[in-house]
N, C-alpha and C positions, 0 to 999 in steps of 0.2 A: 807617566803613561799617559793621553789624555786618549777617551777615546770618542769617537764624533756620533754626532745623534743620527738615528737612521733618515733617511732623507722623507720628506712629507710625500703623501697619495697626492696625484697630481689633480682628482679629480673630487668631488663628492662622494659619501661612503653611498648613496643612494645611484646614484650613474654607473659607478662603476660595477655595481651588484646585475643593475640591469644587464650592462654589455657582458658582463661576464657569463649569467643565465642563460641569455641568446647564445652565446658563442657554444655553451653545452648544451644547447637542446632541451633546457628545462621550461617545459610548458606549465603557467601561472602567474599569478600575481607575487608581482615583488615589492613588499612591505617596506616600509622606513627602516629604519637599523633600530632594532630595538635587544632588549636586556633577555636572553630564553635562559631557565634553569641555570643564571648567575654569569651567562657568556653573553657576549656582544655580538650578535649576529645580524646577518640582513637574509629573514627567511623569506623563501618560494614558496608557496602556498597555492592550492588547487579547489575554490570552490566544490562541493560533491553537490551537484543542484539535486538528487533525489531525495539526499538525504536533509538537506536545507529543507525542501520543501515538504517533508513529509514534518522539520520540525517549524517549519512553520504553523503546520497546518494543528499542531500538537498546542501553540502557542509555545513554545519553548525555547527562547533565543539562548544565546552563548549563556555558561553557567561558570563565571571564574571564581567563586568563592571557591577556595584550594579546600578548606573542610569540608564542602558539600560533594565538593567531585572524588573526594577520597573515599568517599563510601561507593562508591560505582562500580569500584571492586571487587564488594560484600559480596560472592553468591548468592545472597537474599535475592539479591537486586538486580541479578544479571539479564534479567527479561523485562527489566522493570525502567533502566537507564537510557537517557538520548545516544543512538550512535554520532561516532563524532562526521561534522559537515564539511570537516576541510581534511587534504590531504596533503602533508610537510611531502613537499619535491625535492628539498634541499635545502641547507644552509649554508652562506655564501659568509666568510667572514674576511672583509678587507682592512691591511693593518699598514702601518710603516716595520712595520719587524715581525721573519716570520714565528716566531717562538710566539707572540703577542698571538697573533693568526690562526696559527696551529693549535693555540691553546682552548680557544673562543672553537672553532670547528672540526676541532679533535673529537669530542665526545659524543656528537652528533652522529660518526661516520656509522655507526653500527645500526641509527638508528631510520638513516636516509643520507642520498647523496650530499658530499660536501667540499667546500673549494674555500681558495685561499686565494685574496688578492694583492699583490706586493705593487712596490714600488720597480719600473722594470732595471731601476739604473742598481737595485741591490745583485742582480742575476752575475756578475763578473765578480764578485766577492770570495773569498775560499769557505767564507761559514754558509755560503747558499750554496756550493757547488757539493764541499763535503756532508754538510747537515742536514742542511731544507728539505730538500730535494730526497736521501736517503729515509729521512721520516715520515714525511707526508705519503710517501709509496707504502710503507710500511703502517700507513692507518689507513689508506686508501683514500687521501685526500686530494684533489684536484688541486692545481698552483697556476695560477692567472698570472699576468703582469700587466701594469699599466705604464704607457710610455708616457715623457712629457707631455703628450697630445691630448691626452687619456682614452686612448687608445688599446686596447685590451689584446693581449693574444695567452693562449693557452699553451704552455709551458711544460704539464706533465698532467693525463688525465687521471681522474680518481677512480677506481672497481665501485661498482656496486655492492650495494648490503647485499648481505649474505642470508638470506632466511633462515636457513639451517643453523647461521649463529646464533640465535636469539632473536633475533630482530622482531619477529613477532610476539613473545614475549614480554620485550621491554616497551613493543607497543600499545602493551594493554596494561599498562602498571597505571601507577595511580598520577605518578608526576607526569608522563606523558598523555595522559587522558587530558590534565589540566592544561596543559601546555595546549594542547588544541583547541580547550575552549577559550583560549586567552587570544592563538590563533584567526578564530572563529570571530570573536569580536573586534579585532585590530581589522580583519579583512571587508567586514561588513559596515566598518567606520571611512575604512578608505574607498570605497566601493561608494559610487553617485547614484543615488534611486533613480527607478527607471521615472521619466517624466510622465504626468498625467495621474500618480500615487498618492 
C-alpha cells in the first residue's frame, strides 16, 4: 500500500500567513518564518511603542543571550529588568499536512492565538474531516485553507487564549521572556528605519 505525499502549499509561507493574519483580524507585523521554541512558525507581533521608547532611552535594545534573560525572572531582579517591547499577537503554521502544522502551532495556543494554513485540496479527505478539525478545535487552533490560486479561507475559527488557564504565568517564564527578546530583535531588523535618522 503506497501513501501519496501531501500536496504542496500554493504560495510561500509568509504570503499565506499574511493573508491568514488579515482574515483573522490580527493586527501587527507578520514576520518571516522562524523557529521559536523549537517550532517552525510565522509570528505576528505588535511593537509596544511606549516600552520600545523606554528601552531606547535606557539604551537597552533586544537581549537575545538566553542565559542573561533566564536571570530576569529572579525575584531580586524583578524591578531591574526591561519590560517586553513586543506583544505576540499570534502564530501561524503553514504546512502541507495538518499534523505537522498542529505540532508547530499547538504549543503556542496557551500563550496566544494560533492558526494553521493547509492546502485546500486536503479538506475532502477522511483524515482531515475526522481528525484535523476535531484536534484543532480541542486545542483552540484556527484552521485556514489555501486554494491553488493562493486565496486563503477560514475553515474553523480558533478560541481566545484563556487567562485563567495559566497564560499569564507562562508569559512570565524565562523561555517566553527570551522569545519576546528574539521577536523584538527580528521585528527591529525587519522594520526599516525612518528617513533622516
